[in-house]
DSSP file (Angstrom, degrees, kcal/mol; ACC not computed):
  #  RESIDUE AA STRUCTURE BP1 BP2  ACC     N-H-->O    O-->H-N    N-H-->O    O-->H-N    TCO  KAPPA ALPHA  PHI   PSI    X-CA   Y-CA   Z-CA
    1    1 A M     >        0   0    0      0, 0.0     4,-2.2     0, 0.0     5,-0.2   0.000 360.0 360.0 360.0 -38.5  103.5   96.8  227.5
    2    2 A V  H  >  +     0   0    0      1,-0.2     4,-2.5     2,-0.2     5,-0.2   0.905 360.0  50.6 -65.1 -41.7  105.9   95.2  225.1
    3    3 A L  H  > S+     0   0    0      2,-0.2     4,-2.4     1,-0.2    -1,-0.2   0.882 109.7  50.6 -64.7 -37.8  105.1   91.7  226.4
    4    4 A L  H  > S+     0   0    0      2,-0.2     4,-2.3     1,-0.2    -2,-0.2   0.922 111.4  47.6 -65.5 -44.0  101.4   92.3  226.0
    5    5 A A  H  X S+     0   0    0     -4,-2.2     4,-2.6     2,-0.2     5,-0.2   0.905 112.3  49.9 -63.0 -41.5  101.9   93.5  222.4
    6    6 A A  H  X S+     0   0    0     -4,-2.5     4,-2.5     1,-0.2     5,-0.2   0.911 110.3  50.4 -63.7 -42.1  104.1   90.5  221.6
    7    7 A A  H  X S+     0   0    0     -4,-2.4     4,-1.5     1,-0.2    -2,-0.2   0.913 113.1  45.8 -62.8 -42.7  101.5   88.1  223.1
    8    8 A L  H  X S+     0   0    0     -4,-2.3     4,-0.9     2,-0.2    -2,-0.2   0.925 114.3  47.1 -67.6 -44.2   98.7   89.7  221.0
    9    9 A L  H  < S+     0   0    0     -4,-2.6     3,-0.4     1,-0.2    -2,-0.2   0.890 113.6  48.1 -65.5 -39.3  100.8   89.7  217.8
   10   10 A C  H  X S+     0   0    0     -4,-2.5     4,-0.5     1,-0.2    -1,-0.2   0.809 109.7  52.8 -71.4 -29.0  101.9   86.1  218.2
   11   11 A S  H  X S+     0   0    0     -4,-1.5     4,-2.5    -5,-0.2    -1,-0.2   0.650  88.0  82.0 -83.9 -13.4   98.4   84.9  218.9
   12   12 A V  H  X S+     0   0    0     -4,-0.9     4,-2.5    -3,-0.4     5,-0.2   0.936  91.9  45.5 -60.2 -51.2   96.8   86.4  215.8
   13   13 A P  H  > S+     0   0    0      0, 0.0     4,-2.1     0, 0.0    -1,-0.2   0.886 114.6  49.5 -61.8 -36.1   97.7   83.6  213.3
   14   14 A V  H  X S+     0   0    0     -4,-0.5     4,-2.2     2,-0.2    -2,-0.2   0.924 112.3  47.3 -66.6 -43.7   96.8   80.9  215.7
   15   15 A A  H  X S+     0   0    0     -4,-2.5     4,-2.3     2,-0.2    -1,-0.2   0.885 110.9  51.7 -65.3 -39.2   93.4   82.5  216.4
   16   16 A V  H  X S+     0   0    0     -4,-2.5     4,-2.6    -5,-0.2    -1,-0.2   0.921 110.0  49.1 -63.5 -44.0   92.7   83.0  212.7
   17   17 A A  H  X S+     0   0    0     -4,-2.1     4,-2.1     1,-0.2    -2,-0.2   0.915 112.4  47.8 -62.5 -43.0   93.5   79.3  212.0
   18   18 A A  H  X S+     0   0    0     -4,-2.2     4,-0.8     1,-0.2    -1,-0.2   0.889 112.4  49.7 -65.7 -38.5   91.2   78.2  214.8
   19   19 A Y  H >< S+     0   0    0     -4,-2.3     3,-0.6     1,-0.2     4,-0.4   0.916 111.7  47.7 -66.6 -43.5   88.4   80.6  213.6
   20   20 A Q  H >< S+     0   0    0     -4,-2.6     3,-0.8     1,-0.2    -2,-0.2   0.897 112.7  48.5 -64.3 -40.8   88.7   79.3  210.0
   21   21 A A  H 3< S+     0   0    0     -4,-2.1    27,-0.2     1,-0.2    -1,-0.2   0.583  90.7  80.7 -79.5  -9.7   88.6   75.7  210.9
   22   22 A R  T <<  +     0   0    0     -4,-0.8    -1,-0.2    -3,-0.6    -2,-0.1   0.754  69.6  93.5 -71.8 -22.0   85.6   75.9  213.3
   23   23 A A  S X  S-     0   0    0     -3,-0.8     3,-1.9    -4,-0.4    -3,-0.0  -0.565  75.9-140.2 -71.6 128.0   83.1   75.8  210.4
   24   24 A P  T 3  S+     0   0    0      0, 0.0    -1,-0.2     0, 0.0    -2,-0.0   0.784 101.5  47.7 -62.0 -26.3   82.1   72.2  209.8
   25   25 A D  T 3  S+     0   0    0      2,-0.1    -3,-0.1    20,-0.1    -2,-0.1   0.111  79.6 147.7-101.1  22.9   82.2   72.6  206.0
   26   26 A Y    <   -     0   0    0     -3,-1.9    20,-1.2    -5,-0.2     2,-0.4  -0.336  29.2-163.0 -60.2 132.6   85.6   74.3  205.9
   27   27 A Q        -     0   0    0     18,-0.2    18,-0.2    -2,-0.1     2,-0.1  -0.971  19.6-119.9-118.4 132.6   87.5   73.4  202.8
   28   28 A C        -     0   0    0     -2,-0.4     2,-0.3    16,-0.3    16,-0.2  -0.390  38.8-100.6 -64.8 146.8   91.2   74.0  202.4
   29   29 A A        -     0   0    0      1,-0.1     2,-0.7    -2,-0.1    -1,-0.1  -0.543  32.9-127.5 -68.5 129.7   92.2   76.3  199.7
   30   30 A I        +     0   0    0     -2,-0.3     2,-0.2    14,-0.1    -1,-0.1  -0.718  47.2 160.0 -80.6 117.9   93.3   74.3  196.7
   31   31 A S    >   -     0   0    0     -2,-0.7     3,-0.9     0, 0.0    -3,-0.0  -0.606  58.2 -87.7-128.3-174.1   96.7   75.8  195.8
   32   32 A Q  T 3  S+     0   0    0      1,-0.2    -2,-0.1    -2,-0.2     0, 0.0   0.580 114.9  72.3 -73.2  -9.9   99.8   74.9  193.9
   33   33 A Q  T 3   +     0   0    0      2,-0.0    -1,-0.2     3,-0.0     3,-0.1   0.089  63.1 133.6 -97.8  23.5  101.2   73.3  197.1
   34   34 A I    <   -     0   0    0     -3,-0.9     3,-0.1     1,-0.1     6,-0.0  -0.454  66.0 -95.8 -70.1 149.5   98.9   70.2  197.0
   35   35 A P    >   -     0   0    0      0, 0.0     3,-1.9     0, 0.0    -1,-0.1  -0.239  45.4 -89.1 -67.0 154.2  100.9   67.0  197.6
   36   36 A D  T 3  S+     0   0    0      1,-0.2     3,-0.1    -3,-0.1    -3,-0.0  -0.386 114.6  24.6 -59.5 134.3  102.1   64.9  194.7
   37   37 A G  T 3  S+     0   0    0      1,-0.3    25,-0.7    -3,-0.1    -1,-0.2   0.238  87.7 131.9  94.3 -13.2   99.4   62.3  193.8
   38   38 A A  B <   -A   61   0A   0     -3,-1.9     2,-0.7    23,-0.2    -1,-0.3  -0.502  57.0-130.6 -74.0 140.8   96.5   64.3  195.1
   39   39 A V    >   -     0   0    0     21,-2.8     3,-1.3    -2,-0.2     4,-0.4  -0.834  11.4-156.1 -94.9 113.4   93.5   64.6  192.7
   40   40 A R  G >  S+     0   0    0     -2,-0.7     3,-1.6     1,-0.3    -1,-0.2   0.841  89.4  60.7 -58.7 -36.8   92.5   68.3  192.6
   41   41 A E  G 3  S+     0   0    0      1,-0.3    -1,-0.3    -3,-0.1     3,-0.1   0.736  94.9  62.7 -67.3 -22.2   89.0   67.5  191.5
   42   42 A L  G <  S-     0   0    0     -3,-1.3    -1,-0.3     1,-0.2    -2,-0.2   0.589  99.1-149.1 -79.2  -9.2   88.3   65.6  194.7
   43   43 A G    <   -     0   0    0     -3,-1.6    17,-0.6    -4,-0.4     2,-0.3  -0.218   9.7 -95.2  75.5-165.5   88.9   68.7  196.8
   44   44 A A  E     -B   59   0B   0    -16,-0.2     2,-0.3    15,-0.1   -16,-0.3  -0.990  19.7-146.8-151.1 151.7   90.3   68.9  200.2
   45   45 A S  E     -B   58   0B   0     13,-2.1    13,-3.4    -2,-0.3     2,-0.3  -0.915  17.1-155.7-120.7 153.1   89.0   69.1  203.8
   46   46 A G  E     +B   57   0B   0    -20,-1.2     2,-0.3    -2,-0.3    11,-0.2  -0.895  13.6 173.8-129.9 157.7   90.6   70.9  206.6
   47   47 A S  E     -B   56   0B   0      9,-2.2     9,-3.3    -2,-0.3     2,-0.5  -0.953  39.1 -92.9-150.9 167.8   90.6   70.8  210.4
   48   48 A F  E     -B   55   0B   0     -2,-0.3     2,-0.4   -27,-0.2     7,-0.2  -0.758  35.8-152.4 -89.3 128.6   92.5   72.5  213.3
   49   49 A S  E   > -B   54   0B   0      5,-3.6     5,-1.5    -2,-0.5   -31,-0.0  -0.856   9.5-160.3-102.3 133.8   95.6   70.7  214.4
   50   50 A V  T   5S+     0   0    0     -2,-0.4     3,-0.3     1,-0.3    -1,-0.1   0.851  78.1  55.9 -80.4 -35.7   96.7   71.1  218.1
   51   51 A W  T   5S+     0   0    0      1,-0.5    -1,-0.3     2,-0.1     2,-0.1  -0.913 119.3  20.0-143.4 115.2  100.3   69.9  217.4
   52   52 A P  T   5S-     0   0    0      0, 0.0    -1,-0.5     0, 0.0     2,-0.1   0.643 110.6-123.1 -67.3 152.7  101.7   71.5  215.4
   53   53 A V  T   5 +     0   0    0     -3,-0.3    23,-0.4    -2,-0.1     2,-0.3  -0.407  66.3  52.4 -70.7 135.9   99.2   74.3  215.8
   54   54 A G  E   <S-B   49   0B   0     -5,-1.5    -5,-3.6    -2,-0.1     2,-0.4  -0.875  90.8 -28.9 139.7-168.1   97.4   75.4  212.7
   55   55 A L  E     -B   48   0B   0     -2,-0.3     2,-0.4    -7,-0.2    -7,-0.2  -0.692  48.3-160.4 -87.5 133.2   95.2   74.2  209.8
   56   56 A Q  E     -B   47   0B   0     -9,-3.3    -9,-2.2    -2,-0.4     2,-0.4  -0.948   7.6-153.3-113.3 131.7   95.7   70.7  208.6
   57   57 A C  E     -BC  46  69B   0     12,-1.9    12,-3.1    -2,-0.4     2,-0.5  -0.874   3.2-156.5-111.9 139.5   94.5   69.8  205.1
   58   58 A R  E     -BC  45  68B   0    -13,-3.4   -13,-2.1    -2,-0.4     2,-0.3  -0.959  14.4-179.4-114.8 123.3   93.4   66.3  203.9
   59   59 A Y  E     -BC  44  67B   0      8,-3.1     8,-3.3    -2,-0.5     2,-0.4  -0.764  19.4-131.9-113.0 162.1   93.6   65.5  200.2
   60   60 A L  E     - C   0  66B   0    -17,-0.6   -21,-2.8   -21,-0.3     6,-0.2  -0.919  13.1-147.1-114.5 142.8   92.6   62.3  198.4
   61   61 A D  B >   -A   38   0A   0      4,-2.1     3,-1.8    -2,-0.4   -23,-0.2  -0.393  42.1 -86.3 -95.2-177.3   94.7   60.5  195.8
   62   62 A A  T 3  S+     0   0    0    -25,-0.7   -24,-0.1     1,-0.3    -1,-0.0   0.755 128.9  52.5 -62.4 -25.3   93.3   58.5  192.8
   63   63 A N  T 3  S-     0   0    0      2,-0.1    -1,-0.3     3,-0.0     3,-0.1   0.448 120.0-106.4 -89.5  -1.7   93.0   55.4  195.0
   64   64 A G  S <  S+     0   0    0     -3,-1.8     2,-0.2     1,-0.3    -2,-0.1   0.507  72.2 143.1  88.6   4.9   91.0   57.2  197.7
   65   65 A L        -     0   0    0      1,-0.1    -4,-2.1    -5,-0.0     2,-0.3  -0.534  52.6-114.2 -78.5 145.5   93.9   57.3  200.2
   66   66 A E  E     -C   60   0B   0     -6,-0.2     2,-0.5    -2,-0.2    -6,-0.2  -0.614  22.5-163.4 -81.8 135.5   94.2   60.4  202.4
   67   67 A L  E     -C   59   0B   0     -8,-3.3    -8,-3.1    -2,-0.3     2,-0.5  -0.985  13.3-155.9-115.8 119.6   97.2   62.6  202.0
   68   68 A I  E     -C   58   0B   0     -2,-0.5     2,-0.7   -10,-0.2   -10,-0.2  -0.847   7.8-158.6-106.0 128.0   97.6   64.9  205.0
   69   69 A M  E     -C   57   0B   0    -12,-3.1   -12,-1.9    -2,-0.5    -2,-0.0  -0.915  19.1-141.9-102.5 114.0   99.4   68.3  204.8
   70   70 A S        -     0   0    0     -2,-0.7   -14,-0.1   -14,-0.2   -15,-0.1  -0.393  17.2-119.7 -73.2 152.1  100.5   69.3  208.3
   71   71 A P        -     0   0    0      0, 0.0     4,-0.3     0, 0.0     3,-0.2   0.653  48.1-129.1 -70.7 -14.7  100.3   73.0  209.2
   72   72 A G        -     0   0    0      1,-0.2     4,-0.3     2,-0.1    -3,-0.0  -0.342  24.2 -79.0  91.0-178.9  104.0   73.4  209.8
   73   73 A W  S  > S+     0   0    0      2,-0.1     4,-2.5     1,-0.1     5,-0.2   0.471 102.4  86.6-106.7  -3.9  105.8   74.9  212.8
   74   74 A F  H  > S+     0   0    0     -3,-0.2     4,-2.2     2,-0.2     5,-0.2   0.962  96.1  41.1 -63.8 -51.8  105.5   78.7  212.2
   75   75 A A  H  > S+     0   0    0     -4,-0.3     4,-2.6   -22,-0.2    -1,-0.2   0.856 113.8  55.2 -64.6 -33.9  102.1   79.1  213.9
   76   76 A T  H  > S+     0   0    0    -23,-0.4     4,-2.5    -4,-0.3    -1,-0.2   0.931 107.9  48.5 -63.2 -44.9  103.3   76.7  216.6
   77   77 A G  H  X S+     0   0    0     -4,-2.5     4,-2.5     1,-0.2    -2,-0.2   0.897 112.0  49.1 -61.1 -40.9  106.3   78.9  217.3
   78   78 A L  H  X S+     0   0    0     -4,-2.2     4,-2.6     2,-0.2    -1,-0.2   0.900 110.6  50.7 -65.6 -39.8  104.1   82.0  217.4
   79   79 A G  H  X S+     0   0    0     -4,-2.6     4,-2.4     2,-0.2    -2,-0.2   0.909 111.7  46.9 -63.6 -41.8  101.7   80.2  219.8
   80   80 A I  H  X S+     0   0    0     -4,-2.5     4,-2.6     2,-0.2    -2,-0.2   0.900 112.4  50.9 -66.1 -40.7  104.5   79.2  222.1
   81   81 A G  H  X S+     0   0    0     -4,-2.5     4,-2.3    -5,-0.2    -2,-0.2   0.903 110.9  48.6 -62.1 -41.1  105.9   82.8  221.9
   82   82 A S  H  X S+     0   0    0     -4,-2.6     4,-2.3     2,-0.2    -2,-0.2   0.921 112.2  48.1 -64.5 -44.8  102.5   84.2  222.8
   83   83 A L  H  X S+     0   0    0     -4,-2.4     4,-2.5     1,-0.2    -2,-0.2   0.903 111.6  50.4 -62.8 -42.0  102.1   81.8  225.7
   84   84 A T  H  X S+     0   0    0     -4,-2.6     4,-2.6     1,-0.2    -1,-0.2   0.908 110.4  49.6 -62.4 -42.8  105.6   82.6  227.0
   85   85 A A  H  X S+     0   0    0     -4,-2.3     4,-2.5     2,-0.2    -2,-0.2   0.893 111.2  49.3 -64.9 -39.4  104.8   86.4  226.8
   86   86 A V  H  X S+     0   0    0     -4,-2.3     4,-2.5     2,-0.2    -2,-0.2   0.919 112.1  48.0 -66.2 -43.0  101.6   85.9  228.7
   87   87 A V  H  X S+     0   0    0     -4,-2.5     4,-2.5     2,-0.2    -2,-0.2   0.928 113.8  47.0 -63.3 -44.4  103.3   83.9  231.4
   88   88 A A  H  X S+     0   0    0     -4,-2.6     4,-2.7     1,-0.2     5,-0.2   0.904 112.1  50.5 -63.6 -41.2  106.1   86.4  231.7
   89   89 A L  H  X S+     0   0    0     -4,-2.5     4,-2.3     2,-0.2    -2,-0.2   0.904 111.5  48.3 -63.3 -41.6  103.6   89.3  231.8
   90   90 A T  H  X S+     0   0    0     -4,-2.5     4,-2.3     2,-0.2    -2,-0.2   0.920 112.6  48.3 -63.8 -44.4  101.6   87.5  234.6
   91   91 A A  H  X S+     0   0    0     -4,-2.5     4,-2.4     2,-0.2    -2,-0.2   0.931 113.5  46.5 -63.2 -45.7  104.7   86.8  236.6
   92   92 A L  H  X S+     0   0    0     -4,-2.7     4,-2.4     1,-0.2    -1,-0.2   0.888 112.5  50.4 -65.0 -38.3  105.9   90.4  236.3
   93   93 A S  H  X S+     0   0    0     -4,-2.3     4,-2.3    -5,-0.2    -1,-0.2   0.896 110.6  49.9 -65.4 -39.7  102.5   91.8  237.2
   94   94 A T  H  X S+     0   0    0     -4,-2.3     4,-2.6     2,-0.2    -2,-0.2   0.921 111.2  48.3 -64.4 -44.5  102.3   89.6  240.3
   95   95 A V  H  X S+     0   0    0     -4,-2.4     4,-2.4     1,-0.2    -2,-0.2   0.915 112.6  48.8 -62.2 -42.9  105.8   90.7  241.4
   96   96 A A  H  X S+     0   0    0     -4,-2.4     4,-2.1     2,-0.2    -2,-0.2   0.893 112.1  48.9 -64.6 -39.6  104.9   94.3  240.9
   97   97 A L  H  X S+     0   0    0     -4,-2.3     4,-2.5     2,-0.2    -2,-0.2   0.919 111.5  48.6 -66.0 -43.7  101.6   93.9  242.8
   98   98 A V  H  X S+     0   0    0     -4,-2.6     4,-2.4     1,-0.2    -2,-0.2   0.922 112.7  48.1 -63.1 -44.2  103.3   92.1  245.7
   99   99 A R  H  X S+     0   0    0     -4,-2.4     4,-2.4     2,-0.2    -1,-0.2   0.890 111.2  51.3 -63.9 -38.5  106.0   94.8  246.0
  100  100 A S  H  X S+     0   0    0     -4,-2.1     4,-1.9     2,-0.2    -2,-0.2   0.920 111.6  46.6 -64.2 -43.5  103.3   97.5  245.9
  101  101 A L  H  X S+     0   0    0     -4,-2.5     4,-1.8     1,-0.2    -2,-0.2   0.876 112.0  51.4 -66.4 -36.8  101.4   95.9  248.7
  102  102 A Q  H  X S+     0   0    0     -4,-2.4     4,-1.7     2,-0.2    -2,-0.2   0.900 109.5  49.3 -66.9 -40.1  104.6   95.4  250.7
  103  103 A S  H  X S+     0   0    0     -4,-2.4     4,-1.4     1,-0.2    -1,-0.2   0.864 110.8  50.5 -69.1 -33.6  105.5   99.1  250.3
  104  104 A R  H  X S+     0   0    0     -4,-1.9     4,-1.2     2,-0.2    -1,-0.2   0.861 106.4  55.9 -68.7 -35.0  102.0  100.2  251.4
  105  105 A G  H  < S+     0   0    0     -4,-1.8     4,-0.3     1,-0.2    -2,-0.2   0.883 107.5  48.5 -63.8 -38.2  102.3   97.9  254.4
  106  106 A H  H >< S+     0   0    0     -4,-1.7     3,-0.8     1,-0.2    -1,-0.2   0.822 107.0  56.1 -71.4 -30.7  105.5   99.7  255.5
  107  107 A E  H 3< S+     0   0    0     -4,-1.4    -1,-0.2     1,-0.2    -2,-0.2   0.784 104.3  54.5 -69.6 -25.7  103.8  103.1  255.0
  108  108 A L  T 3< S+     0   0    0     -4,-1.2    -1,-0.2    -3,-0.2    -2,-0.2   0.530  79.2 118.4 -86.2  -6.3  101.1  102.0  257.4
  109  109 A D    <   -     0   0    0     -3,-0.8    -3,-0.0    -4,-0.3     9,-0.0  -0.380  68.8-121.3 -60.6 132.6  103.5  101.1  260.2
  110  110 A P    >   -     0   0    0      0, 0.0     3,-0.9     0, 0.0     4,-0.1  -0.413  24.0-111.0 -70.6 155.0  102.9  103.3  263.3
  111  111 A P  T 3  S+     0   0    0      0, 0.0    -2,-0.1     0, 0.0     3,-0.0   0.856 119.0  47.6 -57.5 -38.2  105.9  105.4  264.5
  112  112 A G  T 3  S-     0   0    0      1,-0.1    -3,-0.0     0, 0.0     0, 0.0   0.707 109.9-134.8 -76.2 -19.4  106.3  103.3  267.6
  113  113 A G    <   -     0   0    0     -3,-0.9     2,-0.3     1,-0.1    -1,-0.1   0.298  13.7-140.1  79.1 149.9  106.1  100.1  265.7
  114  114 A H    >   -     0   0    0     -4,-0.1     3,-1.3     1,-0.1     4,-0.4  -0.989  18.1-126.1-144.2 140.6  104.1   97.0  266.5
  115  115 A E  G >  S+     0   0    0     -2,-0.3     3,-0.9     1,-0.3    -1,-0.1   0.787 107.3  63.1 -60.4 -29.8  105.2   93.4  266.0
  116  116 A L  G 3  S+     0   0    0      1,-0.2    -1,-0.3     2,-0.2    -3,-0.0   0.827 104.0  47.8 -64.4 -31.3  102.1   92.6  264.0
  117  117 A F  G <         0   0    0     -3,-1.3    -1,-0.2     1,-0.2    -2,-0.2   0.466 360.0 360.0 -90.5  -2.8  103.1   95.1  261.2
  118  118 A R    <         0   0    0     -3,-0.9    -1,-0.2    -4,-0.4    -2,-0.2   0.447 360.0 360.0 -99.5 360.0  106.7   93.9  260.9
């Protein structure tokens, strides 16, 4: 249960970033953290970055050159944590299922035993 909760909590920021960037006209929020040289009036465009995971913003400077702000590593770390929790949860569930099936198989053994059931 803890692994499932961790996977869900870690995946929320990644899912939000992907949802926001899916709109073709998505614009990055113009904030105080725009790169030096970027012209605020030219606006910014955003897209979803696969590595590092998150929203990537493109600004323009006075010469028309693109300035790209990478999303950082926080969402990437959360995505990796979520993936790790899902893999661990799957592995533990598989082990529990196999053990459950094995214990049921032993319960079905006839008292005299048969080679097929051993």
